[in-house]
N, C-alpha and C positions, 0 to 999 in steps of 0.2 A: 592775911590769908597765908597759910603755910603751903609751901610747895613740896616740902619734904618732912618726913617724920621718922622717929626711931622706935622700934619695938624690940626691947631686949637688946640684942646685938645686931639687928638687921635694920638698915636704913633704906627707906624706899620713898618714892615720890609719885606725883600725879603723872600719869601717862605710862608708869611701869606695869608690866605684866606680873602678877604676883600669884603664888600658891598659899591660900590661908588655910592651915590645919586647924580645924575646929573640933573640939571634943563634945560628943553627944552622949547623953545618958538616956538609954532606951528603957523600955518596961523591965521591971526587975532591977538587977544590979549591973546590967550590961553596959559597958562603955566602950565606944568606938570612935575612930577619928574620921572625920569627913573633910575631903579637900575641895576648896572652892577655888577655881582658877578664873582669872579675869583681869581686866585693865582697871587700875585705880583711876576714877573719874573725878574725885573730890576728896579733900581733907577739910574737915570743919572743926570749929571751936578751938579752945585753948586749954592747956593744963590737963587736969585728970578728966575732963569732959570731951577730950578730942575723939573723933570718929573719922572713919574713912569709908568711901562708898566703892564697891567693886562691881563691874559689870561684865557679863559674859554673854555669849549667844548660845542658847540652848537648842533643844530639839525643835525642828521646823522653823528654824530662824526666829525664834522668839527671844527677846532680850530679857535677861534676869539681872536684877540688880540686888545687892545685899549690903546693908550698912552694918559695919562692925565697930563697936566701941573699942578703942586702942588699949585700954587698961582692963579689958575683960579677962577673967580667969579661964574662960572657955577657949580662948585662942592659945594653942599650944605654940605654934611657931608660924612665922611668915617667911617664905622664900621668894626671892626675886628671880623671876625666870628670864625676863628681858627688860633691859633699861630703855625707857623712852623719854625720860625727863628732859634731856637736852633738846629733843625735837618739839617740846610743848611750848606754846606761847600764851597759854591762859592758866589761870589757877583752878577753874572748874571746866571740866571737858563735857558738859552737858550736851554740846553740839554733836558728840559722837553717836547720840541715840538715833539721829536722822542719817548717819553716814553709812556707806557700804564697807565691807571688808577691805576692799581695794583702796578706798580712800583713807581708812584707818592706818593701812600699812605705810602711808606716806609719812606719817609721824615718826615711825621707826626707821625709815630710810634717811630722814633728816637727822635723827640722832646719831645714826652711824656715820654720816658724812662729817659731823661736827667733832666726834670723837676721834676720827682718823687724823 
C-alpha cells in the first residue's frame, strides 16, 4: 500500500489536502479547467494503473468522493494545499467518512506538531 505518490513534479500522500485541476471538454470545442479540492483518503494499485481518491464536503454537508487515475491525460496538475501525511496512521482513511470536521482537523494538528 502506497502512502505517497508522484504526479509529474508534485509528491502528495494520504491525508494531504490537494487541488486537482481537471480538464473538461464541453459541448462543441470548449475546454475548461475544473478544480476539485479535498482530502486524499486512499491511493490504490501499482504502476500505470495507480489511482487516488479525493473526498470533499459539498453543499448541505454531503460528502463527495472522486477517483482519479494518476496517469490520466485529463489531469493538468495537482497542487498540495495542506500536508497531513505525518499525522496519518493508516494507509486508507475510509473512517473519515463518519467523522466531523473537528475530528478530521486533529490529523492536521498532529502533523504540525510532528513537523515542528
